[in-house]
VEXDREN-2710 file (C-alpha; in Angstrom, 1 decimal):
% VEXDREN-2710
k/r/px/py/pz
1/UNK/142.9/230.9/5.8
2/UNK/142.1/234.5/6.3
3/UNK/142.8/236.0/9.7
4/UNK/140.2/238.0/11.5
5/UNK/141.4/240.8/13.8
6/UNK/140.6/240.4/17.5
7/UNK/138.7/243.7/17.5
8/UNK/136.4/242.5/14.7
9/UNK/135.8/239.3/16.7
10/UNK/134.9/241.3/19.8
11/UNK/132.6/243.5/17.7
12/UNK/130.8/240.5/16.2
13/UNK/130.4/238.9/19.6
14/UNK/129.0/242.2/21.1
15/UNK/126.5/242.6/18.2
16/UNK/125.4/239.0/18.6
17/UNK/124.8/239.5/22.4
18/UNK/123.3/243.0/22.2
19/UNK/120.0/243.5/24.1
20/UNK/117.3/245.5/22.4
21/UNK/114.4/247.5/23.7
22/UNK/111.9/249.8/21.9
23/UNK/111.4/253.4/23.0
24/UNK/108.0/255.1/22.5
25/UNK/107.7/258.9/22.9
26/UNK/104.6/260.6/24.2
27/UNK/104.0/264.3/24.1
28/UNK/102.6/265.6/27.4
29/UNK/103.2/269.3/26.8
30/UNK/104.3/272.0/29.2
31/UNK/107.8/271.9/30.6
32/UNK/107.9/268.1/30.5
33/UNK/107.6/268.0/26.7
34/UNK/108.0/264.3/25.8
35/UNK/108.0/261.4/28.2
36/UNK/108.9/257.9/27.1
37/UNK/107.9/254.3/27.6
38/UNK/110.5/251.5/27.1
39/UNK/109.4/248.0/26.0
40/UNK/111.8/245.1/26.7
41/UNK/111.1/241.5/25.7
42/UNK/107.5/242.5/24.9
43/UNK/106.9/243.9/28.4
44/UNK/106.7/247.4/29.7
45/UNK/110.0/248.2/31.5
46/UNK/109.7/252.0/32.0
47/UNK/106.7/254.2/31.7
48/UNK/106.3/258.0/31.5
49/UNK/110.0/258.7/31.9
50/UNK/111.7/262.0/30.9
51/UNK/115.0/260.1/31.0
52/UNK/114.3/256.6/29.6
53/UNK/118.0/255.6/29.0
54/UNK/119.0/255.8/32.6
55/UNK/115.7/254.5/33.9
56/UNK/115.8/251.5/31.6
57/UNK/119.4/250.8/32.6
58/UNK/118.6/251.0/36.3
59/UNK/115.6/248.7/35.8
60/UNK/117.6/246.1/33.9
61/UNK/120.5/246.3/36.3
62/UNK/118.0/245.7/39.2
63/UNK/117.0/242.5/37.4
64/UNK/120.7/241.4/37.1
65/UNK/120.9/242.2/33.4
66/UNK/124.1/243.8/32.2
67/UNK/125.8/244.4/28.9
68/UNK/124.9/246.7/26.0
69/UNK/121.4/247.8/25.3
70/UNK/120.2/249.1/21.9
71/UNK/117.2/251.4/22.2
72/UNK/115.2/251.1/19.0
73/UNK/112.6/253.6/17.7
74/UNK/109.2/252.2/18.6
75/UNK/107.7/253.0/15.2
76/UNK/110.5/252.3/12.7
77/UNK/112.7/249.8/14.6
78/UNK/115.8/251.9/13.8
79/UNK/118.6/252.0/16.3
80/UNK/118.5/255.3/18.2
81/UNK/121.1/254.7/21.0
82/UNK/123.4/252.0/22.3
83/UNK/124.2/252.2/26.0
84/UNK/126.3/250.2/28.5
85/UNK/123.7/249.2/31.1
86/UNK/126.1/249.4/34.1
87/UNK/127.6/252.7/33.2
88/UNK/124.3/254.4/32.2
89/UNK/122.7/253.2/35.5
90/UNK/125.1/255.5/37.3
91/UNK/124.2/258.5/35.2
92/UNK/121.3/260.9/34.7
93/UNK/120.7/263.9/32.4
94/UNK/120.6/267.3/33.9
95/UNK/120.2/270.7/32.3
96/UNK/123.5/272.5/32.6
97/UNK/124.6/276.1/31.7
98/UNK/125.4/275.1/28.1
99/UNK/122.7/272.5/27.5
100/UNK/122.0/268.9/28.8
101/UNK/124.8/267.0/30.4
102/UNK/125.4/263.7/32.1
103/UNK/125.8/263.7/35.9
104/UNK/126.0/261.1/38.6
105/UNK/122.6/259.7/39.4
106/UNK/121.2/260.6/42.8
107/UNK/118.4/258.4/44.2
108/UNK/115.3/260.4/44.8
109/UNK/113.5/259.9/48.1
110/UNK/109.9/258.8/47.8
111/UNK/107.7/261.2/49.7
112/UNK/104.5/259.7/51.1
113/UNK/102.0/262.5/50.7
114/UNK/98.3/262.6/50.2
115/UNK/96.8/262.6/46.7
116/UNK/95.4/265.8/45.4
117/UNK/92.1/266.6/47.1
118/UNK/92.8/264.4/50.2
119/UNK/93.8/265.7/53.6
120/UNK/96.9/264.6/55.4
121/UNK/96.4/262.4/58.4
122/UNK/98.4/263.4/61.4
END
């Protein structure tokens, strides 16, 4: 009987239990460039996100889903990125002095302001 190493068993287990989502880019132009939608289990998970990896991780974690998530190209189905949901939920991408970098995620306050063309009510 051939022995299988423990690391290979763990790798096979992780691959069998890997969650998958499809990522769809959309060009919006300007400084934003691309924004992304993420489809998970056939349903829209994240829409118009400039940072879909972190946003998808936070959305899944909020639903109690943990583990590894493979983000697949929406058109080709090819693997683009594998993330650990719990770790990625704590991070965001920020432009640094030498290019993009991961930093600790800071919750953004939701500001209640009038829509364009409406007046604020005092």
